[in-house]
C-alpha positions in Angstrom: -92.6 42.9 -3.6 -89.1 43.9 -4.2 -86.5 41.6 -5.8 -83.1 41.6 -4.3 -80.2 39.9 -6.1 -78.2 37.5 -3.9 -74.6 37.8 -4.9 -72.5 34.9 -6.0 -69.7 33.3 -4.0 -67.0 35.8 -3.1 -69.2 38.8 -3.5 -68.8 39.7 0.1 -65.4 41.2 -0.6 -66.6 43.5 -3.4 -67.0 47.3 -3.1 -64.7 47.5 0.0 -67.6 47.1 2.4 -66.4 43.9 3.9 -62.9 42.5 3.3 -61.3 39.2 4.4 -60.3 39.4 8.1 -62.3 42.5 8.8 -65.1 42.4 11.4 -68.5 44.2 10.9 -71.3 44.6 13.4 -74.5 43.3 11.8 -77.9 44.3 13.2 -80.6 41.6 13.0 -83.6 43.7 14.0 -85.7 40.7 14.8 -82.8 38.5 15.9 -82.3 35.0 14.5 -85.1 32.5 15.2 -84.2 30.7 18.4 -81.9 33.6 19.4 -84.4 36.5 19.2 -83.0 38.1 22.4 -79.8 38.9 20.4 -79.8 41.5 17.7 -76.1 42.7 17.4 -73.6 40.2 15.9 -70.0 40.5 14.8 -69.3 39.0 11.4 -65.8 38.0 10.4 -64.9 36.4 7.1 -62.3 33.7 7.0 -59.4 34.4 4.7 -59.4 32.5 1.4 -62.5 30.7 2.4 -66.3 30.7 1.8 -66.7 30.7 5.6 -67.5 33.4 8.2 -68.1 33.6 11.9 -71.2 35.4 13.3 -70.8 36.0 17.0 -73.2 37.6 19.4 -71.8 41.1 20.3 -72.5 40.7 24.1 -71.7 37.0 24.3 -68.7 35.8 22.3 -69.5 32.2 23.4 -72.7 32.3 21.3 -72.4 32.3 17.6 -72.6 30.6 14.3 -70.4 29.3 11.5 -71.6 30.5 8.2 -71.0 29.3 4.6 -71.6 31.0 1.3 -73.8 28.2 -0.1 -72.8 28.4 -3.8 -69.3 27.3 -2.7 -70.6 23.7 -2.1 -74.1 23.7 -3.6 -74.0 25.0 -7.1 -77.7 24.4 -7.6 -78.6 26.7 -4.7 -80.7 29.8 -5.4 -78.8 33.0 -6.4 -81.9 35.3 -6.4 -84.8 35.6 -4.0 -87.8 37.9 -4.0 -87.8 39.8 -0.8 -91.1 40.6 0.8 -91.7 44.2 1.9 -91.0 43.3 5.6 -87.6 41.8 4.8 -86.7 44.7 2.5 -87.5 47.1 5.2 -85.6 45.2 7.9 -82.6 45.0 5.6 -82.9 48.7 4.7 -82.6 47.5 1.2 -83.0 49.8 -1.8 -84.8 48.4 -4.9 -82.4 46.2 -6.9 -79.7 46.5 -4.2 -77.6 43.4 -3.8 -77.4 41.5 -0.5 -75.2 38.6 0.5 -76.6 35.1 1.3 -75.1 32.9 4.0 -76.3 29.6 5.5 -75.7 28.4 9.1 -73.5 25.3 9.4 -74.0 22.8 12.2 -70.8 20.9 12.9 -71.1 17.1 13.5 -70.3 16.5 17.2 -68.6 13.2 16.9 -67.6 13.3 13.3 -67.0 16.3 11.1 -68.5 14.3 8.2 -71.9 14.7 9.9 -71.9 18.5 9.5 -74.9 20.0 7.8 -76.0 23.4 6.4 -79.4 25.0 6.7 -80.3 25.6 3.1 -84.0 26.2 4.0 -83.4 29.4 6.0 -80.5 31.5 4.7 -79.2 34.6 6.4 -79.4 37.7 4.1 -76.9 40.5 4.9 -77.0 44.0 3.5 -73.4 45.1 3.8 -74.1 48.8 3.1 -76.7 49.1 5.9 -75.0 46.4 8.1 -78.5 44.7 8.6 -79.5 41.1 8.4 -82.5 38.8 8.4 -83.1 35.1 8.3 -85.5 34.2 5.4 -87.4 30.9 5.0 -87.3 29.5 1.5 -90.6 27.7 0.7 -89.1 25.0 -1.4 -88.8 21.3 -0.4 -85.7 20.9 -2.5 -83.7 22.7 0.2 -83.2 21.0 3.5 -82.6 22.6 6.9 -79.9 19.9 7.5 -78.3 19.3 4.2 -75.1 17.2 4.6 -71.9 19.0 3.7 -70.0 15.8 2.9 -70.9 12.7 1.0 -69.3 9.5 2.3 
């Protein structure tokens, strides 16, 4: 197994590979579970925010709101051990840093009901412009973690 370091909040703008407001095309070779028919996504980082938009390249009406999890969940993991399959899909070199994002589900009637999927983060290799969704086998992380406490 290969260990990849998941960068901390804000790392996505380092090394000039992805800057705020820029759009990158990210290839998810296996798609995203539930959306396997799509593999090419445009990713755009919101300025001065831990949020990004991930939109299907061929269908701009289909997409996700992403969050850098450490921005709201300080106890969230910052390193994960990548299995060989994930490292290959990410075109990840040993010890190479990848970015971690989680999918946000917005509350339909009340924004305070919005949640983040901490159980299955998206891992993005900026250099290779590849992504995978990885399941974390840890009951401490919920697939529908509330973003707001009220």
